[in-house]
C-alpha positions in Angstrom: 37.5 176.8 120.6 41.0 176.8 119.5 40.9 176.3 115.8 38.6 178.6 114.1 37.1 178.2 110.7 38.3 180.6 107.9 36.1 183.6 107.4 33.5 183.0 104.7 34.0 185.4 101.8 30.9 187.4 101.3 30.2 187.3 97.6 26.5 187.5 97.6 26.0 191.3 97.5 23.4 191.4 100.2 23.6 190.3 103.8 20.9 187.6 103.6 22.4 186.2 100.4 25.7 185.9 102.2 24.1 184.3 105.1 22.4 181.6 103.1 25.8 181.1 101.3 27.5 180.4 104.6 26.4 176.9 104.7 25.9 174.5 101.7 22.4 173.2 101.3 23.5 169.7 102.4 25.1 171.0 105.7 23.7 172.3 108.9 24.9 175.8 110.3 27.3 175.3 113.2 27.6 177.7 116.2 31.1 178.7 115.1 30.1 179.4 111.6 27.2 181.6 112.8 29.5 183.7 115.0 32.2 184.0 112.4 29.5 185.2 109.9 28.2 187.7 112.5 31.8 188.9 112.8 32.6 189.0 109.1 29.3 190.9 108.4 30.3 193.3 111.2 27.1 192.7 113.3 29.4 191.9 116.2 32.9 193.1 116.9 35.7 190.4 117.3 35.6 190.8 121.0 31.7 190.2 121.3 32.2 187.3 118.9 34.9 185.7 121.1 32.4 186.0 124.0 29.7 184.6 121.9 31.9 181.6 121.1 31.9 180.5 124.6 28.1 180.9 125.1 27.3 177.1 124.5 29.4 176.3 127.6 28.0 179.0 129.8 24.3 179.2 128.6 23.5 176.2 126.3 19.7 177.0 126.1 20.4 180.5 124.9 22.9 179.4 122.4 20.7 176.5 121.2 17.7 178.8 120.8 19.6 181.4 118.8 21.3 178.6 116.6 17.8 177.1 115.9 16.4 180.3 114.9 19.4 181.1 112.6 19.1 177.8 111.0 15.3 178.4 110.4 16.0 181.9 108.9 18.7 180.3 106.7 16.6 177.5 105.4 13.5 179.7 105.0 15.6 182.3 103.0 17.2 179.4 100.7 13.9 178.1 100.0 12.3 181.5 99.1 15.5 182.5 97.0 15.4 179.2 95.1 11.5 179.6 94.5 12.2 183.1 93.2 14.7 181.8 90.7 12.3 179.2 89.4 9.5 181.8 89.2 7.6 179.8 92.0 5.2 181.0 94.6 6.9 181.5 98.0 5.0 179.6 100.7 3.9 181.5 104.0 5.6 178.9 106.2 9.0 179.8 104.6 8.5 183.5 105.5 7.5 183.0 109.1 10.9 182.4 110.5 11.9 185.7 109.0 8.8 187.5 110.3 9.4 186.0 113.7 12.8 187.7 113.8 11.4 191.0 112.3 9.0 191.2 115.2 11.6 191.7 117.8 13.6 194.2 116.0 12.3 197.2 117.7 15.2 199.5 118.5 17.3 202.4 117.1 20.6 203.0 115.4 23.2 204.7 117.4 26.9 205.9 116.7 29.4 203.9 118.6 33.1 204.3 118.6 35.2 201.2 117.9 38.8 201.8 118.3 38.6 205.6 117.4 36.4 204.9 114.5 32.6 205.8 114.5 30.2 203.1 113.3 26.6 202.9 113.1 25.3 200.1 115.2 21.7 198.8 115.8 20.6 198.9 119.5 17.7 196.4 120.1 15.1 197.7 122.7 14.7 194.0 124.0 17.4 192.0 125.6 18.2 188.5 124.4 20.1 187.4 121.4 17.6 187.3 118.5 18.5 190.8 117.7 21.7 189.4 116.2 19.6 188.0 113.3 17.6 191.2 112.9 19.7 192.5 109.9 19.8 189.3 108.1 16.0 189.0 108.4 15.5 192.5 107.2 17.8 192.0 104.3 15.9 188.7 103.3 12.5 190.3 103.6 13.6 193.1 101.3 14.6 190.8 98.6 11.5 188.7 98.9 9.4 191.8 98.6 11.2 192.9 95.5 9.8 189.6 94.1 10.5 189.1 90.2 12.3 192.5 90.0 15.0 191.2 92.4 18.2 190.6 90.5 18.8 187.5 92.3 21.0 184.8 90.7 22.5 181.3 91.0 26.3 180.9 90.0 26.5 179.4 86.5 29.1 177.1 87.8 27.0 173.8 88.4 29.3 172.6 91.2 29.2 175.9 93.1 25.4 176.4 94.3 26.1 180.0 95.7 23.5 182.7 95.4 24.3 186.4 94.5 22.5 189.6 94.1 23.5 191.0 90.7 24.4 194.6 91.2 26.3 194.8 87.7 25.4 197.7 85.4 24.0 195.2 82.8 22.6 192.7 85.1 24.1 189.9 83.2 26.7 188.6 85.8 26.9 184.9 85.8 29.5 184.0 88.5 29.4 184.2 92.3 32.9 185.4 91.8 34.9 186.2 88.6 38.2 185.3 90.4 37.0 181.9 91.4 34.2 180.3 89.4 34.4 182.5 86.5 38.2 182.0 86.1 37.7 178.2 86.4 35.2 178.2 83.6 37.5 180.2 81.4 40.3 177.8 82.0 38.1 174.8 81.4 36.8 176.3 78.1 40.4 177.3 77.0 41.4 173.7 77.7 38.6 172.2 75.7 39.2 174.3 72.7 43.0 173.7 72.9 42.4 169.9 73.0 39.8 169.8 70.3 42.1 172.0 68.0 44.9 169.5 68.5 42.7 166.6 67.6 41.6 168.3 64.3 45.1 168.9 63.1 
């Protein structure tokens, strides 16, 4: 693939939240978006990501199987997060795709040198590609297990739709990003006030 999508900006504050935010709720996760997310999240190196991009041509079944599981984990996490925000019960069938990935995550962390820099990398005991989703599934499971205590939020911009994990000191953060949605809201509020004050003069 010659034209690569721009990297998704991780604004969610937790890996699983960023994964859910990669694809809007009305779109389906693509192979390219999945691989770009894995690179951005540093689950795979750029070199490994480049290899994975070609997988649909060399092993279409393996690519389709991983993409299907990734879509299921993303959809399940989105449903669970939305239910948590609405203080609703999380259905068992939503959690099953996450548990399916957690079941294969036996392995260990290992220090690996990448261009002279040591990084901690998860080494799966089993082969296959499912381990690429292990950290995402673990992150989602941790948030779901937090339940009502989880400071999970939806951006206050009604046109945004991004989730975020509120790590702010006061837990009163309203926007996925102050630089994007927060700033747009301030500009819109200023414009409304400025327009109404001109009409009253």
